[in-house]
Structures are given as C-alpha cells and as structure tokens.
C-alpha positions in Angstrom: -41.7 10.7 -41.6 -40.2 8.1 -43.7 -38.1 9.1 -46.7 -36.3 7.9 -49.8 -33.7 10.3 -51.3 -33.4 10.2 -55.0 -31.2 12.5 -57.1 -33.6 15.5 -57.6 -36.4 14.6 -55.2 -37.4 13.1 -51.9 -40.1 10.4 -51.4 -42.0 11.4 -48.1 -44.4 8.9 -46.5 -46.2 10.1 -43.3 -46.0 7.7 -40.5 -49.7 7.3 -40.1 -50.0 6.4 -43.8 -47.3 3.7 -43.2 -49.5 2.7 -40.1 -52.5 2.3 -42.4 -50.6 0.0 -44.5 -49.6 -2.0 -41.4 -53.2 -2.3 -40.5 -54.2 -3.6 -44.0 -51.5 -6.2 -43.6 -52.8 -7.2 -40.2 -56.3 -7.5 -41.5 -55.2 -10.4 -43.7 -53.2 -12.2 -41.2 -54.1 -15.9 -40.5 -55.6 -16.0 -36.9 -54.6 -19.7 -36.7 -50.9 -18.5 -36.4 -51.9 -16.6 -33.3 -53.6 -19.5 -31.6 -56.8 -17.8 -31.0 -59.4 -15.2 -32.6 -59.7 -13.5 -29.2 -59.0 -9.8 -29.4 -57.8 -10.2 -33.1 -59.8 -7.2 -34.2 -58.2 -5.1 -31.4 -54.7 -6.3 -32.4 -55.6 -5.2 -36.0 -56.7 -1.8 -34.8 -53.4 -1.4 -33.0 -51.6 -2.0 -36.4 -53.7 0.7 -38.0 -53.2 3.2 -35.3 -49.8 2.5 -33.9 -48.2 5.6 -35.5 -50.9 8.0 -34.9 -48.4 9.8 -32.6 -46.7 11.1 -35.7 -49.7 12.9 -37.3 -48.9 16.4 -35.7 -45.2 15.8 -36.2 -45.4 14.9 -39.9 -47.9 17.5 -40.8 -45.1 20.0 -40.9 -41.7 18.3 -41.8 -38.5 19.8 -40.1 -35.2 20.1 -42.0 -32.1 18.3 -40.7 -29.3 20.6 -41.7 -26.6 18.1 -40.8 -28.2 15.4 -43.3 -29.6 17.9 -45.7 -33.0 16.1 -45.8 -36.1 16.1 -43.5 -35.9 14.6 -40.0 -37.2 11.0 -40.1 -38.5 8.6 -37.6 -34.8 7.4 -37.2 -33.3 10.8 -36.1 -36.1 13.0 -35.0 -35.3 14.9 -31.8 -35.9 12.5 -29.0 -37.5 14.8 -26.4 -40.2 16.0 -28.8 -40.8 12.5 -30.3 -41.5 11.1 -26.7 -44.0 13.8 -26.0 -45.9 12.8 -29.1 -45.6 9.2 -28.4 -47.3 9.5 -25.1 -50.0 11.6 -26.6 -50.7 9.0 -29.2 -50.8 6.2 -26.7 -53.2 8.2 -24.6 -55.4 8.7 -27.6 -55.4 5.1 -28.5 -56.1 3.9 -24.9 -59.2 6.1 -24.9 -60.5 4.3 -27.9 -59.2 0.8 -27.4 -57.3 0.0 -24.2 -56.0 -3.3 -25.4 -54.7 -1.8 -28.6 -52.9 0.8 -26.5 -51.2 -2.0 -24.5 -49.9 -3.6 -27.7 -48.7 -0.2 -29.0 -47.0 0.7 -25.7 -45.1 -2.5 -25.8 -44.2 -1.8 -29.3 -42.7 1.7 -28.6 -41.1 0.6 -25.3 -39.2 -2.1 -27.4 -37.4 0.7 -29.3 -35.3 1.6 -26.4 -32.6 -0.8 -25.2 -30.3 1.5 -23.3 -32.0 3.7 -20.6 -29.5 6.6 -20.4 -31.5 9.6 -21.2 -33.8 10.8 -18.3 -36.7 11.5 -20.6 -36.4 8.0 -22.0 -36.4 6.5 -18.4 -39.4 8.6 -17.6 -41.2 7.5 -20.8 -40.5 3.8 -20.1 -41.5 4.1 -16.5 -44.8 5.7 -17.4 -45.5 3.0 -20.2 -44.7 0.1 -17.8 -47.4 1.6 -15.6 -49.8 1.8 -18.5 -49.0 -1.7 -19.6 -49.6 -3.0 -16.0 -52.9 -1.1 -15.6 -54.4 -2.4 -18.9 -53.1 -6.0 -18.3 -55.2 -6.2 -15.2 -58.1 -5.4 -17.4 -57.7 -8.3 -19.7 -57.4 -11.1 -17.3 -59.1 -13.5 -19.8 -56.1 -13.3 -22.1 -52.9 -15.5 -21.7 -49.6 -14.0 -21.7 -48.8 -16.1 -24.8 -51.8 -14.6 -26.7 -50.7 -11.1 -25.9 -47.1 -12.0 -27.0 -48.4 -13.4 -30.2 -50.5 -10.2 -31.0 -47.4 -8.1 -30.2 -45.2 -10.1 -32.6 -47.9 -9.7 -35.2 -48.0 -6.0 -34.7 -44.1 -5.9 -35.1 -44.2 -8.0 -38.2 -46.9 -5.8 -39.9 -45.0 -2.7 -38.9 -41.8 -4.2 -40.5 -43.5 -5.3 -43.7 -44.9 -1.9 -44.1 -41.5 -0.4 -43.5 -40.1 -2.9 -46.1 -42.5 -1.3 -48.6 -41.7 2.2 -47.5 -37.9 2.0 -47.2 -37.3 0.3 -50.7 -37.8 1.5 -54.2 -40.5 -0.7 -55.9 -39.1 -3.7 -57.6 -35.6 -3.4 -56.1 -33.4 -6.3 -56.3 -32.7 -8.2 -53.0 -29.0 -7.3 -52.9 -30.0 -3.6 -53.2 -32.8 -3.6 -50.6 -32.6 -1.4 -47.4 -30.5 -3.6 -45.1 -33.0 -4.1 -42.2 -35.0 -7.0 -43.8 -32.6 -8.5 -46.4 -32.2 -11.6 -44.2 -35.8 -11.7 -43.0 -38.1 -10.4 -40.4 -36.9 -10.8 -36.8 -39.2 -12.5 -34.3 -41.4 -14.2 -37.0 -40.1 -17.7 -36.5 -43.3 -18.4 -34.6 -45.4 -17.7 -37.8 -43.4 -20.1 -40.0 -45.1 -23.5 -39.6 -42.9 -25.0 -42.3 -39.3 -24.6 -41.1 -39.5 -22.4 -38.0 -37.2 -19.8 -39.6 -37.8 -16.0 -40.2 -40.4 -15.0 -42.8 -38.8 -13.7 -45.9 -39.9 -10.9 -48.5 -38.8 -10.2 -52.0 -40.0 -7.9 -54.8 -41.2 -10.0 -57.8 -41.7 -6.7 -59.9 -42.5 -3.0 -59.1 -45.8 -3.8 -57.7 -45.6 -7.3 -56.2 -44.1 -8.6 -53.0 -43.7 -12.2 -52.0 -43.7 -13.2 -48.4 -42.4 -16.8 -47.8 -44.0 -18.7 -46.3 -47.2 -16.6 -46.4 -48.8 -15.8 -43.1 -51.8 -14.4 -45.0 -55.3 -15.9 -45.6 -55.0 -14.9 -49.3 -53.1 -12.6 -51.7 -54.3 -9.0 -51.4 -53.8 -5.5 -52.6 -53.1 -2.4 -50.6 -52.5 1.3 -51.2 -49.8 3.4 -49.7 -50.2 7.3 -49.8 -47.1 9.4 -50.2 -45.6 12.6 -51.6 -42.7 13.3 -53.9 -41.0 16.7 -53.1 -38.5 18.1 -55.5 -35.3 19.3 -54.0 -35.3 22.4 -56.2 -38.6 23.3 -54.6 -37.2 22.7 -51.2 -34.4 25.1 -51.9 -36.8 27.8 -53.1 -39.6 27.6 -50.4 -38.4 25.4 -47.6 -39.3 21.8 -46.7 -42.6 22.7 -44.9 -44.0 24.7 -47.8 -42.7 22.4 -50.5 -44.2 19.3 -48.7 -47.5 21.0 -48.2 -47.8 21.8 -51.9 -46.6 18.5 -53.2 -49.2 16.3 -54.9 -50.6 13.3 -52.9 -49.9 10.0 -54.8 -50.7 6.4 -54.3 -48.6 3.3 -54.6 -50.5 0.1 -55.3 -48.8 -3.0 -53.8 -49.8 -6.7 -54.3 -48.8 -8.9 -51.5 -48.7 -12.7 -52.0 
C-alpha cells in the first residue's frame, strides 16, 4: 500500500494500481533510448505486473499501531512481504519469464545489506532465478537487459512520484525522493547526460525533462480515500473495503 496522510483522511493506493500506472508510462517510452526494440513489450509487461505480489497483501490493509496509519510498502513486516514477493515473481515467470527476470532484478535491488536470514535466502533464490532465465535469453545482450531494467526502475519511480505527492504540489514541498531527479536515468538523457527531472505544472499535469516519451499522454490512477473517523469506528480493513474507488487523471508531457 502507498499512502498519503491528510488531516482527516488517508489516501490509499494499492501497489498493483501503482504498477498499472508504471506500465502505462512504460508503454509510451521511446525505444531508441533502449538501443533496440527487442523484448520491449516484455519489459512493458514487467512494468505493469511488477507489484502483483501486493494484490493479496493490499486486499486487507493492516494497521501500524506505532505510526497510527496503515502499513505501507516502506514498513510492511519483512518476512511476510518476502513470501508474497516470491509468489508474485513465480506467477510472472509462468506468464513471461523475461519479465520475471527484470522484476526479480528490481526486487533484489531493494536490499543492500544482507543481515536477515530470510532476506539472504530470498536473494539467493532470486539470483538462481535470474541465472536460469538469463540462460534462456542468450540472444539479448547484457546492455539491453540493463537498459530494460533501468526503464522499469524509472517507470516505477515516476509512478511513485505521482502516488507520493499531492497533485500540483510545489517542487519545494514534494516528497523528497525525487526532488533532485530520478536516479539511474542519465542514460535516457541524450541532451546533457544528467538525471531526468519531473515537476507538477498543475494538479493534473506533470512535465518530465527532457521527455523520454514518444508523445504526451494521459493515464489514470485508481485509489481510495479513507476517513480517519471511519477507521476509528470500524477498523482499517472494513473502512478501506467500504471506501469508494476513485480515479486520478494525470497528463504527462
């Protein structure tokens, strides 16, 4: 779950809905920035499906007593999260092995310190998955796979940029992760070789500079707004289930 906490309510965005927005972004990406069209559709599929692991977890939100808000992707209990990560990657591999390779690399990149035993085991399993699938795509160069991986990371980040910020927010008040640009996007900037930047022009429009897209486009993000009063009355699971599903329209240029 991705959340934004307001005074009297909490904006809740399911991870798979965020993933759908990632896929919409990837579907407009300029393939010349990737160096080839090979396996591009598979990489787009990876963007759409990369957070399918969260479908079961987000179906029933869990309350974080310490933070007085629902658990999010940032603080969800690790052991349970890893079980669902693996299940999601297994499901993606059944449908599209190459997409699973990209998603596996994406999830593995989240962990920089291998201290917990369950994290060590998860990474060991995913390295085996990556090696197995890599041996099946011998026609692709390492650089092409790396470019697809970077595209997936960028599309995930730009979607998170939408989800973590209030629409139309001023640059100085943005969620801090992307205020200075998107990491690992220098490759996609043919003008200066610097990181791609994003900013809200109004409450519906985001400009990415320089644009890595084939054309300006419109996308839709599904979300719910849950009243804190209702959470206090019935609990987060019931309040979330009963909340009306809404849609945010975003123009990306």
